[in-house]
VEXKOLDO-432501 format. One record per residue: x, y, z of N, C-alpha, C in turn; residue in one letter. Coordinates in Angstrom, 2 decimals. Atoms other than C-alpha are relative to their C-alpha. Layout:
VEXKOLDO-432501
     n.xx     n.yy     n.zz    ca.xx    ca.yy    ca.zz     c.xx     c.yy     c.zz  res
        X        Y        Z        X        Y        Z        X        Y        Z    a
...
This chain:
VEXKOLDO-432501
     n.xx     n.yy     n.zz    ca.xx    ca.yy    ca.zz     c.xx     c.yy     c.zz  res
    -0.09     1.38    -0.38  -215.81    21.15    73.68     1.33    -0.60    -0.42    x
    -1.27     0.57     0.47  -212.75    20.35    71.62     1.13     0.37     0.95    x
    -1.06    -0.42    -0.92  -210.51    22.39    73.91    -0.08    -0.78     1.31    x
     0.17     0.75    -1.25  -211.94    20.58    76.95     0.52    -1.43    -0.12    x
    -0.54     1.34     0.23  -210.82    17.29    75.38     1.48     0.05    -0.38    x
    -1.42    -0.15     0.33  -207.32    18.68    74.74     0.27    -0.03    -1.48    x
    -0.18    -0.04     1.45  -207.83    19.13    71.04     0.24     1.45    -0.42    x
    -0.25    -1.36     0.46  -206.12    22.25    69.74    -0.83     0.27    -1.25    x
     0.93    -0.35     1.08  -208.30    24.10    67.25     0.60     1.02    -0.95    x
    -0.28    -1.04     0.98  -207.87    26.08    64.08    -1.26     0.85    -0.05    x
     1.15    -0.90    -0.07  -210.13    29.11    64.42     0.22     1.22    -0.88    x
    -0.02    -1.25     0.72  -210.98    32.24    62.50     0.38     1.10     0.98    x
    -0.47    -1.06    -0.90  -209.15    35.20    64.07    -0.93     1.21    -0.09    x
     1.02    -1.04     0.08  -212.35    37.23    64.30    -1.04    -0.26     1.09    x
     1.05     0.14    -1.02  -215.03    37.88    66.90     0.54    -0.64     1.27    x
    -0.42     0.57    -1.28  -214.92    35.89    70.11     1.07    -1.08    -0.18    x
    -1.06     0.98     0.23  -212.68    33.25    68.51     1.39     0.63     0.18    x
    -1.27    -0.70    -0.15  -209.90    35.85    68.48     0.44     0.09     1.45    x
    -0.32    -0.08    -1.42  -210.08    35.88    72.28     0.52    -1.32     0.58    x
    -0.53     1.27    -0.47  -209.16    32.21    72.57     1.53     0.09     0.09    x
    -1.45    -0.12    -0.18  -205.57    31.70    73.76     0.78    -0.51    -1.21    x
    -0.86     0.39     1.11  -202.90    31.55    71.08     0.67    -1.35     0.26    x
    -0.67     1.24    -0.34  -201.26    28.69    72.94    -0.82    -1.24    -0.27    x
     0.88     1.15     0.20  -204.28    26.45    72.39    -0.62    -0.05    -1.39    x
     0.64    -0.08     1.31  -205.24    27.47    68.87     0.99     0.46    -1.06    x
    -0.62    -0.64     1.15  -203.97    28.29    65.45    -1.06     0.94    -0.54    x
     0.98    -0.99     0.43  -205.67    31.47    64.23     0.23     0.41    -1.45    x
    -0.04    -0.30     1.43  -206.45    32.03    60.57    -0.55     1.40    -0.22    x
     0.48    -1.32     0.41  -206.77    35.53    59.16    -1.32    -0.21    -0.73    x
     1.31     0.24     0.59  -210.45    35.84    58.20    -0.14     0.40    -1.47    x
     0.10    -0.36     1.42  -209.70    37.26    54.74     0.12    -1.26    -0.86    x
    -0.08     1.13     0.92  -209.98    34.95    51.76     1.46    -0.40    -0.21    x
    -1.42     0.28     0.19  -206.24    35.25    51.21     0.58    -0.72     1.21    x
    -0.48     0.65    -1.21  -205.56    34.34    54.83    -0.45    -1.44     0.09    x
     0.54     1.36    -0.06  -207.81    31.31    54.64     0.69    -0.92    -0.99    x
    -0.59     0.88     1.02  -206.29    30.00    51.42     1.49    -0.24     0.25    x
    -1.43     0.18    -0.29  -202.69    30.48    52.66     0.22    -0.66     1.35    x
    -0.28     0.44    -1.36  -202.85    29.89    56.40    -0.66    -1.32     0.37    x
     0.70     1.21    -0.40  -205.43    27.13    56.73     0.76    -1.26    -0.41    x
    -0.77     1.20     0.34  -203.48    24.53    54.72     1.30    -0.12     0.81    x
    -1.24     0.01    -0.77  -200.27    25.52    56.52    -0.26    -0.51     1.42    x
     0.30     0.43    -1.36  -201.89    25.07    59.95    -0.43    -1.46     0.04    x
     0.38     1.41     0.05  -203.42    21.74    58.94     1.24    -0.89    -0.09    x
    -1.23     0.77     0.14  -200.02    20.45    57.87     0.81     0.05     1.29    x
    -0.75    -0.12    -1.26  -198.31    21.81    61.00    -0.65    -0.83     1.09    x
     0.68     0.76    -1.05  -200.97    20.23    63.21     0.23    -1.50    -0.15    x
    -0.26     1.43     0.24  -200.27    16.85    61.61     1.46    -0.37     0.19    x
    -1.41     0.35     0.03  -196.49    16.99    61.36     0.80     0.40     1.23    x
    -0.79    -0.48    -1.14  -195.29    18.95    64.39    -0.59    -0.53     1.30    x
     0.52     0.67    -1.19  -195.94    16.59    67.27     0.20     0.82     1.28    x
    -0.28    -0.79    -1.20  -194.30    18.86    69.86    -0.92     1.21     0.12    x
     0.90    -1.16    -0.03  -196.32    21.93    68.89    -1.43    -0.44     0.30    x
     1.34     0.52    -0.24  -199.52    19.88    68.81    -0.18    -0.40     1.46    x
     0.08     0.40    -1.41  -198.77    18.44    72.27    -0.06     1.22     0.92    x
     0.02    -1.22    -0.81  -198.06    21.91    73.69    -1.35     0.69    -0.09    x
     1.31    -0.63     0.17  -201.27    23.30    72.24    -1.10    -0.84     0.67    x
     0.97     0.86    -0.68  -203.22    20.29    73.55     0.03     0.23     1.50    x
    -0.11    -0.27    -1.44  -201.90    20.90    77.06    -0.57     1.37     0.33    x
     0.54    -1.34    -0.21  -202.72    24.60    76.77    -1.52     0.00    -0.12    x
     1.45     0.10     0.16  -206.22    23.70    75.57    -0.65    -0.57     1.26    x
     0.53     0.59    -1.24  -206.80    21.48    78.61     0.04     0.99     1.16    x
    -0.15    -0.98    -1.08  -205.49    24.14    80.97    -1.01     1.12    -0.13    x
     0.96    -1.07     0.24  -207.62    26.85    79.39    -1.42    -0.46     0.33    x
     1.36     0.52    -0.26  -210.75    24.69    79.52    -0.22    -0.20     1.50    x
     0.14     0.26    -1.43  -210.13    23.67    83.13    -0.09     1.32     0.79    x
    -0.08    -1.23    -0.80  -209.29    27.17    84.38    -1.02     1.06    -0.39    x
     0.85    -1.08     0.48  -211.57    29.35    82.26    -1.42    -0.44    -0.32    x
     1.32     0.43     0.47  -214.46    27.32    80.91    -0.78    -0.80     1.02    x
     0.68     0.84    -0.99  -215.25    25.21    83.96    -1.00     0.78     0.82    x
């Protein structure tokens, strides 16, 4: 649902989440080390990098429209 609203997501890079497009998501390594290092970094990037967030939002909308509809 978030992707359909143009909200880029931070997902665990495991299982079916790993199949989501990189352009619409930030993917966290599922290990504890990956979560403790990458999750904060992606949260900060999602807040501070307006251009990256806008590109991922557009990719999320496109993916939802073309694949999930």
